[in-house]
C-alpha positions, -999 to +999 in steps of 0.1 A: +338-425+169+313-399+157+304-378+187+269-377+175+265-414+184+272-407+221+249-376+220+221-397+206+226-424+232+224-397+259+192-383+245+176-417+244+185-423+280+170-390+289+137-398+272+136-431+291+142-413+324+115-387+317+090-414+307+099-435+338+095-405+361+061-396+346+074-362+334+067-372+298+038-392+284+048-426+273+034-422+238+053-390+233+085-405+246+081-435+224+076-414+193+106-392+200+128-422+210+120-440+177+133-411+156+165-409+177+170-447+176+167-446+138+193-420+135+216-438+159+212-471+141+220-454+107+252-438+122+264-470+139+258-491+109+272-467+082+299-482+060+334-482+075+347-456+050+321-432+061+326-440+098+363-432+095+357-398+080+364-369+104+334-361+124+321-325+126+331-306+157+302-309+181+285-278+196+292-272+233+273-295+255+250-283+283+268-276+315+276-306+335+274-307+373+304-295+393+338-310+386+368-303+407+404-297+398+412-330+381+390-328+349+403-360+335+383-380+361+358-355+373+344-345+339+340-381+329+323-390+361+298-362+364+288-358+327+258-381+332+241-364+362+211-354+340+208-317+345+194-312+310+168-339+315+156-322+347+156-289+329+132-303+303+110-316+331+111-281+345+098-268+312+067-290+315+063-281+352+064-244+343+037-248+318+013-271+336+022-270+373+031-307+376+058-328+358+033-356+352+011-332+332+036-325+304+015-324+272+026-308+240+060-296+252+085-302+223+111-329+229+146-323+214+151-344+183+179-329+163+214-321+173+207-284+174+176-290+196+192-315+219+209-293+245+223-268+219+209-240+199+171-241+198+168-260+231+186-233+250+159-208+238+132-233+247+146-237+282+150-200+287+113-195+277+101-222+301+123-209+329+106-176+326+072-193+330+085-213+359+098-181+376+063-165+372+046-196+386+069-195+417+061-159+423+025-171+429+035-203+447+067-194+466+064-225+489+067-250+460+099-268+469+097-291+438+093-261+416+124-244+431+144-276+426+135-278+390+143-241+385+177-246+401+185-274+377+173-254+348+195-225+358+225-249+360+217-262+325+219-227+313+251-219+332+233-194+355+250-207+386+245-179+411+207-180+404+209-218+407+225-214+442+196-191+452+170-216+440+186-246+457+190-226+489+152-221+489+148-259+486+171-266+515+153-239+536+120-256+529+133-292+532+161-293+558+161-331+557+163-335+519+197-349+511+192-342+474+187-306+481+220-303+499+238-322+471+223-299+444+232-268+464+268-281+468+270-287+431+257-252+422+280-235+447+310-253+433+301-244+398+296-207+408+330-208+425+348-220+393+343-258+398+358-258+432+344-283+456+365-274+486+351-254+515+313-249+518+304-273+489+323-301+507+304-294+539+271-295+521+281-328+505+289-342+539+255-331+552+238-348+522+256-381+530+247-377+567+210-376+557+213-402+530+245-423+528+233-437+494+226-404+476+241-408+442+252-372+434+267-367+469+287-400+467+300-390+432+310-355+444+325-368+476+346-393+456+358-364+434+369-345+465+388-375+478+404-380+444+415-343+443+430-348+478+450-378+465+430-401+488+425-426+460+414-455+481+386-434+496+377-421+462+374-457+450+352-467+479+329-437+474+325-442+437+319-480+442+291-470+466+278-446+439+277-474+413+255-493+436+230-464+435+233-457+398+212-472+370+230-504+358+245-499+324+239-461+324+265-437+312+271-424+347+276-460+360+302-466+333+319-433+340+320-442+377+335-476+369+362-458+349+369-436+379+371-465+402+396-482+380+418-452+379+415-445+416+423-481+425+453-481+402+467-449+418+461-463+452+480-495+443+449-516+447+440-546+425+413-539+398+377-542+409+359-574+399+336-572+369+300-563+376+279-594+383+257-588+353+288-589+330+300-620+346+267-638+341+266-627+305+301-639+299+293-673+316+261-679+296+275-667+263+241-654+253+236-655+216+212-664+188+222-681+156+209-695+124+207-689+086+192-662+064+179-669+029+162-648+003+129-661-010+132-673-046+103-650-057+123-619-046+158-628-060+153-606-090+145-577-067+179-574-050+214-567-064+245-585-051+259-553-037+227-543-018+232-540+020+219-568+043+213-562+079+207-591+103+196-581+138+179-591+170+156-568+191+137-574+223+104-592+217+086-565+237+093-528+241+118-508+220+125-519+185+161-507+187+184-536+178+203-552+207+227-568+182+233-563+145+256-572+117+260-557+082+266-578+052+256-578+015+231-598-006+260-616-023+267-632+011+233-651+011+225-677+022+242-664+053+249-682+086+249-657+114+256-655+151+245-625+172+258-620+207+271-592+229+301-587+206+277-574+180+256-553+204+249-516+199+265-506+231+271-514+268+236-503+277+218-524+251+232-559+250+216-591+237+223-607+271+200-582+288+169-598+270+151-630+276+132-632+243+141-616+210+129-613+175+155-619+148+151-600+116+169-596+082+165-567+059+179-559+025+183-521+023+184-504-011+197-472+004+222-488+028+204-472+058+195-494+087+161-478+092+134-495+071+122-477+040+096-485+013+110-510-012+133-528+013+130-565+016+127-582+050+118-612+071+115-620+108+115-649+132+088-654+158+099-645+194+126-668+205+146-673+237+181-659+239+203-689+234+182-702+204+201-716+175+193-732+141+169-703+133+157-700+097+150-665+085+135-660+051+134-626+035+100-629+018+082-595+021+086-560+009+085-530+032+055-508+022 
């Protein structure tokens, strides 16, 4: 798979998290997300010959939180902790004094800007502003926490340790502060969680037994100590605190599977949501036709996309198939097997709009001159839909 696809998915999740936290205005998040979604859709739906071509070597990713001595599990588990997202939030905080007041701070939208190249320079500049702000407001624990995460994103781990120590000193009952400090100390010590980082993780769990980062790190320690049953228990608890369907949740599920296997335990049961989806067989089906008045406007080899998207919210397809005009009239079925990914499934929606688009360029994103048609909002499970391609994209 093209590594850019996973990178785009990560960036979209980051934008959603920033908007949900209030760190980024909803309209700015939506505009940035739309551009990322269009690129993702184009990559996912590119012809098979293109998809099989060797992908370019990706630039190094931003530093992930601490991983211990078994990178096969640890790196997968901890890649989704969101250091870069919080570093972006810190940029807004540095400029305006409050994460919710982020206005006009550029959001990464290209591969070079998304945690590589230009973004590093942007974070460095914003970190400098945040450092200056904290000189005037040294008792701002939230500011120190953001600064610590920004330092971690830049690989400046000793400075990250200093920042998180300030947080712990000001908030001795803050479990997240201890987990962040443990993470930073482990990274500064060469990704070693043993010793003081382990003690800090234990303190975080004493204060908050459901702290996500502390549970994930504690599970990694147990795994490194060959206590696979304990690792599985801790990671299962972390899954309960993680966002359902998120990259981190999926990585934790993979870690649980491996830990249970090594411990000689039976596989964990599938998440309830997946079981419900499997039981309901959520799908939409029907037929697509091209209006007689437009038949002269399309060539048999033109690309045809049939897709379903949520009736409200993002216009990113939840399920999509690629055909050609010569396949019309086309009977279709969209379900989770045609979904864009585990975090965006048709079964996650109650109502969808089903669309069909003839693309002259072969790109999934709409362009002037394309031909399209849509259904009205329908419930997931609807069948017998009639979609007529009868309008031109202006």
